[in-house]
C-alpha positions as YAML, in Angstrom:
chain: A
units: angstrom
residues:
- id: 1
  name: MET
  ca: [-0.05, -0.02, 0.01]
- id: 2
  name: GLU
  ca: [1.17, 3.52, -0.75]
- id: 3
  name: THR
  ca: [2.20, 5.69, 2.13]
- id: 4
  name: LEU
  ca: [0.62, 9.13, 2.76]
- id: 5
  name: SER
  ca: [3.96, 10.73, 1.64]
- id: 6
  name: VAL
  ca: [3.69, 8.98, -1.74]
- id: 7
  name: LEU
  ca: [-0.06, 9.91, -2.23]
- id: 8
  name: LEU
  ca: [0.82, 13.47, -1.23]
- id: 9
  name: SER
  ca: [3.63, 13.72, -3.75]
- id: 10
  name: LYS
  ca: [1.30, 12.40, -6.44]
- id: 11
  name: ALA
  ca: [-1.43, 14.76, -5.41]
- id: 12
  name: ARG
  ca: [1.03, 17.77, -5.63]
- id: 13
  name: LEU
  ca: [2.23, 16.63, -9.07]
- id: 14
  name: GLU
  ca: [-1.32, 16.25, -10.34]
- id: 15
  name: SER
  ca: [-2.45, 19.52, -9.05]
- id: 16
  name: ALA
  ca: [0.44, 21.34, -10.67]
- id: 17
  name: SER
  ca: [-0.17, 19.67, -14.12]
- id: 18
  name: TYR
  ca: [-3.95, 19.67, -14.24]
- id: 19
  name: PRO
  ca: [-5.06, 21.22, -17.48]
- id: 20
  name: GLY
  ca: [-8.64, 22.01, -16.19]
- id: 21
  name: VAL
  ca: [-11.65, 22.46, -18.62]
- id: 22
  name: VAL
  ca: [-10.10, 22.70, -22.20]
- id: 23
  name: SER
  ca: [-11.94, 22.94, -25.39]
- id: 24
  name: SER
  ca: [-9.26, 20.94, -27.08]
- id: 25
  name: ILE
  ca: [-10.84, 17.74, -26.03]
- id: 26
  name: GLY
  ca: [-13.64, 18.36, -28.33]
- id: 27
  name: ALA
  ca: [-17.42, 18.59, -28.13]
- id: 28
  name: PRO
  ca: [-19.52, 15.99, -26.09]
- id: 29
  name: ALA
  ca: [-21.43, 13.66, -28.36]
- id: 30
  name: PRO
  ca: [-23.05, 10.90, -26.36]
- id: 31
  name: ARG
  ca: [-24.98, 8.21, -28.14]
- id: 32
  name: ARG
  ca: [-28.35, 9.38, -29.29]
- id: 33
  name: ILE
  ca: [-30.05, 6.28, -27.95]
- id: 34
  name: VAL
  ca: [-29.22, 7.30, -24.31]
- id: 35
  name: PRO
  ca: [-32.06, 9.53, -23.04]
- id: 36
  name: ARG
  ca: [-31.03, 13.05, -22.35]
- id: 37
  name: ARG
  ca: [-32.79, 13.11, -19.07]
- id: 38
  name: VAL
  ca: [-30.63, 10.17, -17.89]
- id: 39
  name: ILE
  ca: [-27.47, 11.92, -19.04]
- id: 40
  name: ARG
  ca: [-28.57, 15.08, -17.15]
- id: 41
  name: TRP
  ca: [-29.47, 13.07, -13.99]
- id: 42
  name: ILE
  ca: [-26.20, 11.12, -14.00]
- id: 43
  name: VAL
  ca: [-23.81, 14.01, -14.58]
- id: 44
  name: SER
  ca: [-25.75, 16.13, -12.13]
- id: 45
  name: GLN
  ca: [-25.24, 13.69, -9.41]
- id: 46
  name: PHE
  ca: [-21.48, 13.52, -10.07]
- id: 47
  name: LEU
  ca: [-21.53, 17.29, -9.97]
- id: 48
  name: ALA
  ca: [-23.30, 17.54, -6.76]
- id: 49
  name: GLY
  ca: [-21.05, 14.86, -5.28]
- id: 50
  name: GLU
  ca: [-17.87, 16.68, -6.27]
- id: 51
  name: LEU
  ca: [-19.03, 19.89, -4.80]
- id: 52
  name: ALA
  ca: [-20.16, 18.26, -1.53]
- id: 53
  name: THR
  ca: [-16.87, 16.31, -1.24]
- id: 54
  name: ALA
  ca: [-14.89, 19.60, -1.89]
- id: 55
  name: ALA
  ca: [-16.73, 21.26, 0.88]
- id: 56
  name: PHE
  ca: [-16.03, 18.46, 3.24]
- id: 57
  name: CYS
  ca: [-12.30, 18.44, 2.38]
- id: 58
  name: GLU
  ca: [-11.90, 22.18, 2.83]
- id: 59
  name: ARG
  ca: [-13.54, 21.90, 6.32]
- id: 60
  name: MET
  ca: [-11.63, 18.86, 7.42]
- id: 61
  name: ALA
  ca: [-8.36, 20.42, 6.37]
- id: 62
  name: LYS
  ca: [-9.01, 23.07, 9.02]
- id: 63
  name: HIS
  ca: [-9.32, 20.54, 11.85]
- id: 64
  name: VAL
  ca: [-6.85, 17.60, 11.22]
- id: 65
  name: SER
  ca: [-3.64, 17.79, 13.15]
- id: 66
  name: ASP
  ca: [-1.46, 15.77, 10.69]
- id: 67
  name: VAL
  ca: [0.31, 18.17, 8.49]
- id: 68
  name: GLN
  ca: [0.53, 15.83, 5.57]
- id: 69
  name: ALA
  ca: [-3.13, 14.83, 5.75]
- id: 70
  name: ARG
  ca: [-4.16, 18.54, 5.95]
- id: 71
  name: GLU
  ca: [-2.13, 19.32, 2.86]
- id: 72
  name: PHE
  ca: [-3.74, 16.22, 1.13]
- id: 73
  name: LEU
  ca: [-7.23, 17.28, 2.03]
- id: 74
  name: THR
  ca: [-6.54, 20.87, 0.74]
- id: 75
  name: LEU
  ca: [-5.36, 19.41, -2.67]
- id: 76
  name: GLN
  ca: [-8.25, 17.02, -2.75]
- id: 77
  name: GLY
  ca: [-10.58, 19.86, -2.42]
- id: 78
  name: MET
  ca: [-9.03, 21.64, -5.35]
- id: 79
  name: ASP
  ca: [-9.29, 18.37, -7.36]
- id: 80
  name: GLU
  ca: [-13.03, 18.13, -6.49]
- id: 81
  name: ARG
  ca: [-13.59, 21.71, -7.71]
- id: 82
  name: ARG
  ca: [-11.86, 20.98, -10.97]
- id: 83
  name: HIS
  ca: [-13.88, 17.81, -11.44]
- id: 84
  name: ALA
  ca: [-17.20, 19.77, -10.79]
- id: 85
  name: ALA
  ca: [-16.04, 22.30, -13.41]
- id: 86
  name: LEU
  ca: [-15.58, 19.46, -15.94]
- id: 87
  name: TYR
  ca: [-19.09, 18.06, -15.27]
- id: 88
  name: ARG
  ca: [-20.70, 21.56, -15.31]
- id: 89
  name: TRP
  ca: [-19.09, 22.12, -18.74]
- id: 90
  name: TYR
  ca: [-20.16, 18.82, -20.08]
- id: 91
  name: LEU
  ca: [-23.79, 19.71, -19.17]
- id: 92
  name: GLU
  ca: [-23.53, 23.17, -20.59]
- id: 93
  name: CYS
  ca: [-22.19, 21.90, -23.90]
- id: 94
  name: LEU
  ca: [-25.37, 19.69, -24.26]
- id: 95
  name: ASP
  ca: [-27.66, 22.67, -23.14]
- id: 96
  name: LEU
  ca: [-28.61, 20.87, -19.99]
- id: 97
  name: THR
  ca: [-28.86, 22.32, -16.54]
- id: 98
  name: PRO
  ca: [-27.83, 20.59, -13.31]
- id: 99
  name: ALA
  ca: [-30.61, 18.67, -11.65]
- id: 100
  name: PRO
  ca: [-29.32, 17.23, -8.39]
- id: 101
  name: SER
  ca: [-31.43, 14.59, -6.66]
- id: 102
  name: LEU
  ca: [-33.09, 15.81, -3.36]
- id: 103
  name: SER
  ca: [-32.57, 12.28, -1.92]
- id: 104
  name: ILE
  ca: [-28.86, 12.04, -2.77]
- id: 105
  name: SER
  ca: [-28.33, 15.68, -1.71]
- id: 106
  name: LYS
  ca: [-29.77, 14.76, 1.69]
- id: 107
  name: CYS
  ca: [-27.24, 11.86, 2.00]
- id: 108
  name: TYR
  ca: [-24.45, 14.39, 1.34]
- id: 109
  name: ASP
  ca: [-25.96, 16.86, 3.79]
- id: 110
  name: ALA
  ca: [-26.03, 14.18, 6.35]
- id: 111
  name: ALA
  ca: [-22.20, 13.46, 5.85]
- id: 112
  name: LEU
  ca: [-21.58, 17.09, 5.99]
- id: 113
  name: SER
  ca: [-23.50, 17.70, 9.21]
- id: 114
  name: PRO
  ca: [-21.25, 18.96, 12.09]
- id: 115
  name: SER
  ca: [-22.95, 16.24, 14.30]
- id: 116
  name: THR
  ca: [-21.68, 13.48, 12.25]
- id: 117
  name: HIS
  ca: [-18.53, 11.82, 13.67]
- id: 118
  name: PRO
  ca: [-15.50, 12.96, 11.64]
- id: 119
  name: LEU
  ca: [-14.25, 9.51, 10.99]
- id: 120
  name: ALA
  ca: [-17.70, 8.40, 9.85]
- id: 121
  name: ALA
  ca: [-17.80, 11.32, 7.41]
- id: 122
  name: ILE
  ca: [-14.40, 10.50, 6.00]
- id: 123
  name: LEU
  ca: [-15.59, 6.87, 5.59]
- id: 124
  name: ALA
  ca: [-18.53, 7.94, 3.76]
- id: 125
  name: PHE
  ca: [-16.87, 10.40, 1.41]
- id: 126
  name: HIS
  ca: [-13.38, 8.86, 0.92]
- id: 127
  name: VAL
  ca: [-14.20, 5.11, 0.91]
- id: 128
  name: ILE
  ca: [-17.99, 4.46, 0.11]
- id: 129
  name: LEU
  ca: [-19.13, 7.50, -2.04]
- id: 130
  name: GLU
  ca: [-15.83, 8.00, -3.77]
- id: 131
  name: ARG
  ca: [-15.46, 4.34, -4.62]
- id: 132
  name: ASP
  ca: [-18.96, 4.22, -5.88]
- id: 133
  name: ASN
  ca: [-18.37, 7.14, -8.14]
- id: 134
  name: LEU
  ca: [-15.43, 5.37, -9.61]
- id: 135
  name: ARG
  ca: [-17.59, 2.32, -10.48]
- id: 136
  name: LEU
  ca: [-20.50, 4.54, -11.66]
- id: 137
  name: GLN
  ca: [-18.09, 6.61, -13.75]
- id: 138
  name: SER
  ca: [-16.98, 3.62, -15.73]
- id: 139
  name: ILE
  ca: [-20.54, 2.38, -16.16]
- id: 140
  name: ALA
  ca: [-21.53, 5.96, -17.44]
- id: 141
  name: GLU
  ca: [-18.66, 5.98, -19.96]
- id: 142
  name: THR
  ca: [-19.85, 2.77, -21.42]
- id: 143
  name: TRP
  ca: [-23.52, 3.97, -21.61]
- id: 144
  name: PHE
  ca: [-22.72, 7.25, -23.06]
- id: 145
  name: GLY
  ca: [-20.31, 6.11, -25.66]
- id: 146
  name: CYS
  ca: [-18.77, 9.56, -25.75]
- id: 147
  name: ARG
  ca: [-15.05, 10.04, -26.33]
- id: 148
  name: VAL
  ca: [-15.01, 13.42, -24.53]
- id: 149
  name: TYR
  ca: [-16.80, 11.98, -21.54]
- id: 150
  name: SER
  ca: [-14.35, 9.05, -21.36]
- id: 151
  name: GLU
  ca: [-11.39, 11.39, -21.52]
- id: 152
  name: MET
  ca: [-12.89, 13.29, -18.63]
- id: 153
  name: GLY
  ca: [-13.47, 10.17, -16.80]
- id: 154
  name: THR
  ca: [-9.80, 9.10, -17.14]
- id: 155
  name: ARG
  ca: [-8.62, 12.29, -15.49]
- id: 156
  name: ILE
  ca: [-11.21, 12.09, -12.75]
- id: 157
  name: ARG
  ca: [-10.77, 8.36, -11.85]
- id: 158
  name: ARG
  ca: [-7.02, 8.83, -11.45]
- id: 159
  name: ASP
  ca: [-7.74, 11.45, -8.78]
- id: 160
  name: GLU
  ca: [-10.63, 9.65, -7.09]
- id: 161
  name: ALA
  ca: [-8.54, 6.47, -6.75]
- id: 162
  name: ARG
  ca: [-5.89, 8.55, -4.86]
- id: 163
  name: HIS
  ca: [-8.57, 10.05, -2.62]
- id: 164
  name: VAL
  ca: [-9.92, 6.53, -1.89]
- id: 165
  name: ALA
  ca: [-6.41, 5.32, -1.06]
- id: 166
  name: PHE
  ca: [-5.84, 8.29, 1.27]
- id: 167
  name: GLY
  ca: [-9.17, 7.75, 3.09]
- id: 168
  name: ARG
  ca: [-8.36, 3.99, 3.74]
- id: 169
  name: LEU
  ca: [-4.94, 4.76, 4.95]
- id: 170
  name: TYR
  ca: [-6.09, 7.54, 7.22]
- id: 171
  name: LEU
  ca: [-8.94, 5.50, 8.61]
- id: 172
  name: GLN
  ca: [-6.94, 2.28, 9.11]
- id: 173
  name: GLU
  ca: [-4.84, 4.05, 11.72]
- id: 174
  name: ARG
  ca: [-7.90, 5.51, 13.63]
- id: 175
  name: LEU
  ca: [-11.02, 3.47, 13.21]
- id: 176
  name: PRO
  ca: [-9.70, 0.36, 15.07]
- id: 177
  name: LEU
  ca: [-9.07, 2.58, 18.15]
- id: 178
  name: LEU
  ca: [-12.76, 3.37, 18.54]
- id: 179
  name: PRO
  ca: [-14.94, 1.26, 20.90]
- id: 180
  name: LEU
  ca: [-17.00, -1.56, 19.40]
- id: 181
  name: THR
  ca: [-20.34, 0.08, 19.99]
- id: 182
  name: GLU
  ca: [-19.19, 3.28, 18.32]
- id: 183
  name: ARG
  ca: [-17.88, 1.37, 15.34]
- id: 184
  name: GLN
  ca: [-21.21, -0.48, 15.12]
- id: 185
  name: GLU
  ca: [-23.02, 2.78, 15.15]
- id: 186
  name: ILE
  ca: [-20.87, 4.20, 12.29]
- id: 187
  name: TYR
  ca: [-21.63, 0.93, 10.36]
- id: 188
  name: ARG
  ca: [-25.30, 1.42, 10.85]
- id: 189
  name: TRP
  ca: [-25.15, 5.04, 9.77]
- id: 190
  name: VAL
  ca: [-22.99, 4.35, 6.66]
- id: 191
  name: ARG
  ca: [-25.19, 1.35, 5.51]
- id: 192
  name: GLY
  ca: [-28.49, 3.50, 5.83]
- id: 193
  name: LEU
  ca: [-26.86, 6.29, 3.93]
- id: 194
  name: TRP
  ca: [-25.64, 4.07, 1.10]
- id: 195
  name: PHE
  ca: [-28.82, 2.31, 0.70]
- id: 196
  name: GLU
  ca: [-30.83, 5.64, 0.48]
- id: 197
  name: ALA
  ca: [-28.61, 6.82, -2.17]
- id: 198
  name: GLY
  ca: [-28.54, 3.38, -3.96]
- id: 199
  name: ARG
  ca: [-32.32, 3.22, -4.18]
- id: 200
  name: GLU
  ca: [-32.44, 6.67, -5.83]
- id: 201
  name: ILE
  ca: [-29.65, 5.69, -8.39]
- id: 202
  name: LEU
  ca: [-31.45, 2.47, -9.42]
- id: 203
  name: ALA
  ca: [-34.68, 4.28, -9.85]
- id: 204
  name: ASN
  ca: [-33.31, 6.90, -12.06]
- id: 205
  name: CYS
  ca: [-30.99, 4.68, -14.14]
- id: 206
  name: LEU
  ca: [-34.00, 2.55, -15.21]
- id: 207
  name: VAL
  ca: [-32.61, -0.69, -13.38]
- id: 208
  name: PRO
  ca: [-35.53, -3.12, -13.14]
- id: 209
  name: GLY
  ca: [-36.19, -5.28, -10.02]
- id: 210
  name: PRO
  ca: [-36.63, -4.69, -6.26]
- id: 211
  name: ALA
  ca: [-34.07, -2.13, -5.20]
- id: 212
  name: ASP
  ca: [-33.29, -3.28, -1.80]
- id: 213
  name: TRP
  ca: [-32.78, -6.92, -2.85]
- id: 214
  name: LEU
  ca: [-30.61, -5.84, -5.69]
- id: 215
  name: LEU
  ca: [-28.42, -3.57, -3.48]
- id: 216
  name: GLU
  ca: [-28.27, -6.22, -0.65]
- id: 217
  name: LYS
  ca: [-27.38, -9.19, -2.88]
- id: 218
  name: THR
  ca: [-25.27, -7.77, -5.67]
- id: 219
  name: GLN
  ca: [-23.68, -4.59, -4.29]
- id: 220
  name: TRP
  ca: [-23.50, -4.42, -0.40]
- id: 221
  name: PRO
  ca: [-21.13, -7.32, -0.08]
- id: 222
  name: SER
  ca: [-18.20, -5.51, -1.83]
- id: 223
  name: ARG
  ca: [-18.99, -2.38, 0.39]
- id: 224
  name: ILE
  ca: [-18.67, -4.61, 3.51]
- id: 225
  name: ARG
  ca: [-15.18, -5.51, 2.12]
- id: 226
  name: ASP
  ca: [-14.32, -1.83, 1.69]
- id: 227
  name: LEU
  ca: [-15.47, -1.14, 5.21]
- id: 228
  name: GLU
  ca: [-13.29, -3.80, 6.49]
- id: 229
  name: LEU
  ca: [-10.25, -2.75, 4.50]
- id: 230
  name: ALA
  ca: [-10.73, 0.77, 5.99]
- id: 231
  name: GLY
  ca: [-10.50, -0.70, 9.62]
- id: 232
  name: LEU
  ca: [-14.10, -0.35, 10.71]
- id: 233
  name: PHE
  ca: [-14.08, -4.02, 11.75]
- id: 234
  name: SER
  ca: [-11.78, -6.91, 11.64]
- id: 235
  name: GLY
  ca: [-12.14, -10.19, 9.76]
- id: 236
  name: GLU
  ca: [-13.13, -11.88, 13.06]
- id: 237
  name: GLU
  ca: [-15.98, -9.10, 13.49]
- id: 238
  name: ARG
  ca: [-17.27, -9.29, 10.08]
- id: 239
  name: GLU
  ca: [-20.19, -11.68, 10.66]
- id: 240
  name: GLU
  ca: [-21.23, -9.64, 13.78]
- id: 241
  name: PHE
  ca: [-21.24, -6.50, 11.67]
- id: 242
  name: ARG
  ca: [-23.18, -8.14, 8.76]
- id: 243
  name: ARG
  ca: [-25.98, -8.99, 11.13]
- id: 244
  name: LEU
  ca: [-26.33, -5.44, 12.36]
...
């Protein structure tokens, strides 16, 4: 696993060389078979997520004591703002306006709430939501069939993978130190947040079938693995957490 120093060096390098929104990548041209309302909805949620994560990183950077973590969060906030600008630009090129989901926005608001445990918020933003965005970004690229969107996605995924790695590294040193009851409460909170967002995504992406069953059987197991790797519970505690 990469160390925080290595991740920070990469973040500095990427930040210094990031080209931003450039017209040279061409004009967006998604497949005509893809409904415009689906494109608008998907890109809008990515945009909203980037803005929420940027706000979170900027706030957390003021409170963490670790100097390297503070700088990483500051640079990540800048990454997220650049990603948001790319998504906004893509929508504007298609004459579409952002349409963030109220349900998903509530999830971001819950994670941003000052009453949320800081480690729970980092777990939500850096491990669960960021990792889901990586998965959904790849799916969206396949659906859209748009070279410009795929080029955007390549840039964004590289950043997001680094953010996920930072979150996992930061949490692995801190989550295991929390009492069992506190970690269980964080698990319940993250699970509820993820299922609420997942139901909305399935409904708007025209995925047939009962949402909770699909999420529980096909998606949640990999999130459990992500939570374990982040240090929320050990391998010996896994089944106990699964039953919560």
